[in-house]
C-alpha positions in Angstrom: -0.1 0.1 0.0 1.4 3.3 -0.6 0.7 5.9 1.4 1.4 9.8 1.1 2.1 12.2 3.9 -0.6 14.8 4.4 0.8 18.3 6.1 -1.6 18.0 9.6 -2.9 20.9 11.8 0.6 22.3 13.2 1.4 23.3 9.3 -1.7 25.8 9.7 0.0 28.8 11.8 3.6 28.2 10.7 2.3 28.5 7.0 0.2 31.7 8.0 3.5 33.1 10.0 5.6 32.3 7.0 3.6 33.6 4.3 3.0 37.5 5.1 -0.5 37.9 4.2 -2.4 38.8 7.0 -4.4 36.6 9.2 -6.0 38.1 11.6 -9.1 36.4 10.0 -8.9 33.3 8.4 -10.7 30.1 6.8 -9.6 26.4 6.6 -10.6 24.8 3.6 -9.4 21.8 3.9 -8.0 19.8 1.1 -8.2 21.7 -2.7 -10.8 19.7 -5.2 -9.5 17.1 -7.4 -11.7 17.6 -10.5 -10.7 20.5 -12.6 -14.5 21.4 -12.7 -14.0 21.3 -8.5 -10.9 23.5 -8.4 -11.9 26.3 -10.5 -15.0 26.6 -8.3 -13.1 26.3 -5.3 -11.2 28.7 -6.8 -13.6 30.8 -7.2 -15.0 30.7 -3.9 -11.3 31.3 -2.5 -11.3 35.0 -4.5 -14.6 36.2 -3.3 -13.9 35.6 0.6 -13.7 38.3 3.4 -11.0 36.7 4.8 -7.4 35.1 3.9 -7.6 31.3 3.0 -5.6 28.5 3.5 -5.3 24.8 2.4 -4.1 21.7 1.6 -2.8 20.7 -1.6 -1.0 17.4 -2.4 2.2 17.0 -4.8 0.4 15.3 -7.7 -1.9 18.2 -7.7 0.4 21.8 -6.8 1.1 22.8 -10.4 -2.1 22.3 -11.4 -3.2 24.0 -8.7 -1.5 27.2 -9.6 -1.7 27.1 -12.9 -5.3 27.3 -12.3 -4.9 29.4 -9.9 -3.3 32.0 -12.5 -6.1 32.8 -14.3 -8.6 33.1 -11.2 -6.4 34.9 -8.3 -4.3 36.8 -11.4 -3.3 40.0 -8.5 -4.2 38.4 -5.5 -0.9 37.5 -3.7 -0.7 33.8 -2.2 2.2 31.9 -0.2 3.0 28.1 -1.2 4.1 26.8 2.4 6.4 23.5 1.1 7.5 20.6 3.8 6.6 23.4 6.9 9.1 22.3 10.6 11.0 19.9 7.8 14.5 20.0 6.4 13.1 20.8 2.9 11.2 23.3 4.6 10.3 26.5 2.0 8.1 29.2 0.8 7.1 30.8 -2.0 5.2 34.4 -2.2 4.2 36.3 -5.1 1.4 36.5 -7.6 0.1 33.2 -9.0 2.3 33.4 -11.7 5.6 34.1 -9.6 4.9 31.6 -7.8 4.7 28.9 -10.3 8.3 30.0 -11.8 9.2 30.0 -8.4 8.4 26.5 -7.4 9.3 24.9 -11.2 13.1 26.6 -10.6 13.5 24.8 -7.4 14.9 21.2 -7.3 12.6 18.8 -6.4 10.0 22.3 -6.0 7.2 19.5 -6.4 7.2 17.1 -3.9 6.7 17.0 -0.3 3.6 18.4 1.5 1.5 21.6 0.7 0.2 24.6 2.2 -1.4 27.7 0.4 -2.4 31.0 1.7 -4.5 33.5 -0.6 -4.7 36.9 0.4 -8.4 38.2 1.3 -10.2 40.0 -1.5 -9.7 43.4 -2.3 -13.4 43.8 -2.7 -13.8 43.1 0.9 -11.3 45.1 2.1 -11.4 48.9 3.9 -9.5 50.0 0.5 -12.1 52.7 0.4 -11.6 53.7 3.7 -11.6 58.0 4.3 -8.6 58.5 6.2 -9.0 59.6 9.5 -6.8 61.6 12.2 -5.4 58.5 13.9 -4.1 57.3 10.4 -3.1 60.2 9.5 -1.3 60.9 12.7 0.3 56.9 12.4 1.8 58.2 8.6 3.4 61.0 10.4 5.0 59.6 12.9 6.5 56.7 10.6 7.9 58.9 7.9 10.0 60.5 10.7 11.4 57.1 10.8 10.8 55.5 7.4 10.9 55.9 3.5 7.8 57.2 2.0 8.3 53.5 0.0 8.7 51.6 3.6 5.4 54.2 4.9 2.8 53.2 1.7 4.1 50.1 2.1 3.6 49.7 6.1 0.1 51.5 6.2 -1.4 49.6 2.9 -0.2 46.1 4.8 -2.1 47.4 8.2 -5.2 48.6 6.5 -5.9 48.0 2.9 -5.6 51.1 2.0 -4.9 51.1 -2.0 -1.2 52.0 -2.2 -1.9 54.8 -4.2 -3.8 56.7 -2.1 -1.8 56.4 0.7 1.4 57.2 -0.9 -1.0 61.1 -1.9 -1.6 61.7 1.3 1.7 60.8 2.4 3.3 63.6 0.1 0.8 66.0 1.6 1.6 65.4 4.7 4.9 65.2 4.3 5.0 69.0 3.6 
């Protein structure tokens, strides 16, 4: 009998931490489906999710899953964590197309246990949030210690306000 190792619950939190994706709220979805139709429906559900999504993918299906994600999750940040807590641990982070390229470049990249973390839907985020005095105050404090680029990145990761909007506001506040 051939038995494949599967990631356990102990792989979830390390995967979330390694992903660099905000996970104050997340959903665990178990294993990604096997069939193409079910996988498409599954990834559409993930793409519309209001929270960060975490799921397992077997080594046989990781490439197919990421190729499907390229079409459905085009501009969404994902992290594919391989062999968590083992000697060959590796994490691939970026857009789905970038992650696929990184995995293909890695020797034995498609072997092992995989946990996939997907950033929540930007449609459901706070992107339209209006800047309030508290956020403006934090931007001013950050500008004293960090570069404009770093401030934009920090505020975006915390608030999900569009980087372009943060940049405009930070330029006004910097004067």
